[in-house]
C-alpha positions in Angstrom: 79.9 -8.3 73.3 78.7 -5.0 71.6 78.9 -5.7 67.7 76.8 -8.9 68.6 74.6 -7.1 70.4 73.7 -4.2 67.8 73.4 -7.4 65.1 70.5 -9.5 67.3 68.6 -5.8 67.9 68.6 -5.3 63.8 67.1 -8.7 63.0 64.7 -8.2 65.8 63.2 -5.0 64.0 63.5 -6.7 60.7 61.3 -9.5 62.0 58.6 -7.2 63.7 58.7 -4.8 60.2 57.9 -8.1 58.2 55.4 -9.6 60.8 53.1 -6.0 60.7 53.5 -5.8 57.0 52.4 -9.0 56.2 49.2 -8.5 58.7 48.6 -5.3 56.9 48.0 -7.3 53.8 45.9 -9.7 55.4 43.8 -7.3 56.9 43.7 -5.5 53.1 42.7 -8.7 51.7 40.2 -9.8 54.2 38.8 -6.0 53.3 38.9 -6.2 49.7 36.9 -9.6 49.8 34.4 -7.8 51.7 34.0 -5.1 50.0 33.8 -7.6 47.0 31.0 -9.5 48.5 29.1 -6.6 49.5 29.0 -4.6 45.9 28.5 -8.3 44.3 25.3 -9.1 46.9 23.9 -5.4 46.3 24.5 -5.9 42.6 23.1 -9.0 42.0 20.0 -7.7 44.5 19.6 -4.8 42.3 19.4 -6.6 39.2 17.3 -8.8 40.2 14.9 -6.4 41.3 15.6 -4.5 37.5 14.9 -7.9 36.4 11.4 -8.2 38.3 10.6 -4.5 37.6 11.2 -5.1 33.6 9.3 -8.4 33.5 6.0 -6.6 35.4 6.7 -4.0 33.0 6.7 -5.9 30.2 3.4 -8.1 30.9 1.7 -4.9 31.8 2.4 -3.0 28.4 1.5 -6.3 26.7 -2.2 -5.8 28.4 -1.8 -2.1 27.4 -0.9 -3.0 23.8 -3.9 -5.2 23.3 -6.4 -3.4 24.4 -5.1 -0.8 22.6 -4.9 -3.0 19.6 -9.0 -3.7 20.1 -9.4 -0.2 20.8 -8.0 0.9 17.1 -9.8 -2.6 15.8 -13.0 -1.4 17.3 -13.1 2.2 15.5 -12.0 1.3 12.2 -14.6 -1.3 12.2 -17.2 1.2 13.7 -16.0 3.7 10.8 -16.3 1.0 8.3 -13.0 1.2 7.3 -11.5 -1.3 4.0 -10.2 -4.6 5.3 -7.0 -4.0 3.6 -6.5 -0.7 5.4 -7.6 -2.0 9.0 -5.0 -4.9 8.8 -2.4 -2.5 7.7 -3.3 -0.2 10.2 -3.2 -2.5 13.6 -0.2 -4.6 12.7 1.7 -0.8 12.2 0.3 0.3 15.4 1.2 -3.0 17.1 4.7 -3.0 15.7 5.4 0.5 17.1 3.9 -0.2 20.4 5.8 -3.2 21.1 9.1 -1.3 20.1 8.4 1.0 22.5 8.0 -1.0 25.1 10.9 -3.2 24.3 13.1 0.0 24.6 11.6 0.7 28.1 12.4 -2.7 29.4 15.8 -2.3 28.2 16.1 1.0 30.2 14.9 -0.5 33.2 17.5 -2.9 33.2 20.3 -0.4 33.0 21.1 -1.4 29.2 22.1 2.0 27.4 19.2 2.6 24.7 21.2 5.0 22.9 23.5 2.6 21.1 20.8 0.3 20.3 18.8 3.5 18.5 22.0 4.1 16.7 22.0 1.1 15.3 18.2 0.6 14.5 18.7 3.8 12.7 22.0 2.5 11.2 20.0 -0.8 10.2 17.2 1.2 8.8 19.5 3.9 6.8 20.8 0.4 4.7 17.5 -1.1 4.5 16.1 1.9 2.8 19.0 2.2 0.8 18.8 -1.5 -0.3 14.9 -1.7 -0.7 14.4 1.8 -2.2 12.0 0.8 -5.0 10.2 -1.6 -2.0 10.0 1.3 0.4 8.5 3.4 -2.3 5.9 0.9 -3.1 5.2 0.6 0.3 4.7 4.3 0.7 2.5 3.9 -2.1 0.4 1.6 -0.7 -0.1 3.6 2.4 -1.2 6.6 0.5 -4.0 4.1 -1.7 -5.2 2.6 1.4 -5.9 6.3 3.2 -6.9 8.3 0.2 -8.6 5.6 -2.0 -8.5 6.6 -5.1 -9.8 2.8 -6.2 -11.4 0.4 -4.2 -12.2 -3.8 -4.4 -14.2 -3.9 -7.3 -13.2 -1.2 -9.0 -12.4 -1.2 -13.0 -9.5 0.3 -13.1 -7.4 1.5 -16.4 -3.7 2.2 -15.2 0.3 1.3 -16.2 -1.2 -0.1 -19.1 -3.0 -2.7 -18.1 -7.3 -2.5 -17.1 -9.1 -5.0 -15.4 -11.1 -5.5 -11.7 -9.3 -4.6 -8.5 -9.4 -7.9 -6.3 -7.0 -6.9 -4.0 -5.2 -4.4 -2.5 -1.9 -5.3 -0.8 1.0 -3.2 0.8 3.3 -3.3 -2.2 0.9 -4.2 -4.8 -2.2 -4.2 -6.5 -3.7 -7.5 -7.9 -5.9 -6.9 -11.3 -7.7 -9.4 -13.1 -8.4 -8.4 -16.8 -11.9 -8.9 -18.9 -10.0 -12.4 -20.1 -8.8 -13.6 -16.0 -5.0 -12.9 -16.4 -4.2 -11.7 -12.7 -1.8 -8.7 -12.4 0.0 -7.2 -10.0 0.8 -3.5 -10.3 3.5 -1.8 -7.9 2.0 0.5 -5.7 4.4 3.0 -6.1 3.6 3.7 -10.1 0.1 3.8 -8.9 0.3 6.5 -6.1 2.2 8.3 -8.5 0.6 7.9 -11.9 -2.4 8.4 -13.5 -5.6 6.1 -13.2 -8.8 5.6 -14.8 -11.4 4.8 -12.7 -14.8 3.5 -14.5 -16.1 2.6 -11.5 -16.1 5.8 -9.4 -19.6 7.0 -10.7 -22.4 5.4 -10.6 -23.6 6.8 -14.5 -21.2 6.8 -17.5 -21.6 7.6 -21.0 -21.6 5.3 -23.8 -20.3 6.6 -27.3 -20.6 4.9 -30.5 -19.3 6.3 -34.2 -21.9 5.2 -36.8 -21.0 5.8 -40.5 -23.5 5.7 -43.2 -22.5 6.1 -46.5 -23.1 9.5 -48.8 -26.4 9.7 -50.2 -28.4 8.2 -47.1 -31.2 10.1 -45.7 -29.5 11.5 -42.5 -32.4 12.4 -40.4 -34.0 9.1 -41.0 -30.7 7.4 -40.1 -30.5 9.9 -36.6 -34.9 8.8 -36.0 -33.8 5.0 -36.4 -31.1 5.3 -34.0 -32.7 6.9 -31.4 -34.9 4.3 -31.7 -32.9 1.9 -30.9 -32.0 3.7 -27.9 -35.1 4.6 -26.6 -36.3 1.1 -26.4 -33.8 0.0 -24.6 -34.6 0.1 -20.5 -31.3 0.3 -19.5 -30.8 3.4 -21.3 -31.0 6.2 -19.0 -34.0 9.1 -20.1 -33.4 11.9 -17.3 -32.9 15.2 -17.8 -29.2 16.4 -18.9 -28.6 12.4 -19.5 -30.7 11.6 -22.9 -29.8 10.2 -26.0 -28.2 11.5 -28.6 -27.2 11.3 -32.7 -25.5 14.1 -34.1 -23.4 14.5 -37.6 -19.7 14.2 -36.4 -17.4 14.1 -39.3 -17.9 14.0 -43.2 -15.5 11.8 -44.5 -14.0 10.9 -47.8 -16.6 7.9 -48.2 -18.7 8.1 -45.5 -20.8 10.6 -42.7 -19.9 9.6 -39.1 -22.6 10.0 -36.6 -22.1 10.4 -33.1 -24.1 8.5 -31.0 -24.2 9.6 -26.8 -26.8 7.8 -24.5 -26.1 7.5 -20.6 -26.3 4.4 -18.5 -25.5 2.8 -14.8 -21.9 1.7 -15.0 -22.9 -1.5 -14.4 -24.4 -1.4 -18.2 -22.2 0.1 -19.7 -20.7 -2.8 -21.5 -24.1 -4.6 -22.0 -25.7 -1.7 -23.4 -22.4 -1.0 -26.1 -22.6 -4.6 -27.3 -26.0 -5.1 -28.1 -26.4 -1.4 -29.6 -24.0 -2.5 -31.5 -25.3 -5.5 -33.0 -28.6 -4.4 -33.7 -27.2 -1.4 -35.7 -25.8 -4.1 -38.0 -28.3 -6.1 -38.0 -31.6 -3.5 -38.4 -30.2 -0.5 -40.1 -29.7 -2.2 -43.2 -33.3 -3.1 -43.6 -34.3 0.7 -43.1 -32.5 1.4 -46.4 -29.1 2.9 -45.3 -26.0 1.1 -46.1 -22.6 1.0 -44.5 -20.0 2.7 -46.3 -16.5 0.3 -47.1 -13.5 1.7 -49.0 -14.3 1.1 -53.1 -12.6 2.5 -56.4 -14.2 2.8 -59.6 -12.2 2.1 -62.4 -13.0 3.1 -66.2 -11.4 1.8 -69.3 -11.5 4.2 -72.1 -10.6 2.9 -75.5 -8.9 5.2 -78.0 -9.5 5.6 -81.5 -6.7 5.5 -83.7 
């Protein structure tokens, strides 16, 4: 009987152990579910609060950006900045402030902003290498808008072209040639190259070269040319800007006279062409002749 009694005791102990283990597992499982649900609810509440705060910050930030945009616009208008410069500064200011606001909102949502900044930096380097020429033109456009070597309406000569400036864009400057061709010149070359701005100053000097034949009266020629200029009301007669006629070069077949007169920049081409026409029409009537290339041929006959 003893062996049977021992076997029953052992089976009873094993059953109790299994039941205890199962009960412990159920308790642990129930505790894990409760803990998971509690953490999930807490996380959902925190995330919802973060979304609400981020939305509030975003709309407040947009309002601040709007007010700052208007303030900068008023300042530029008060200082009478050019329209192209005003548009560029306003656009750049808005983009920068929106970028900062987005980074702040992302940080409020709990997302790591350093990875975004690194991504933007990497993208910026890649785009910069791919668009190096375009970025050079962009930087040139910024310098032109800030330093103002020329403005809309000026007559300039640059990069082998000459014409009136119609637009100053971020990447190009648009000019119209005297025969009304539209030329787009990259701002990169304009910001680093030489520019001849004929409209920058209020007055310009007009230069002519008038050639007369040898044997003509030089003093008479000087007097007549000066009379042409003095009768033109567009020619300035102020101190230091009076017209002059000088003997410039003694060429092989002509005496070249240098004629100089000062006019307003707007009258430059009108005075230049009208003087040329008047010299051609009226100078011969005063006994003065224009030289031209000629060859003397002499024929001699030899005697036998």
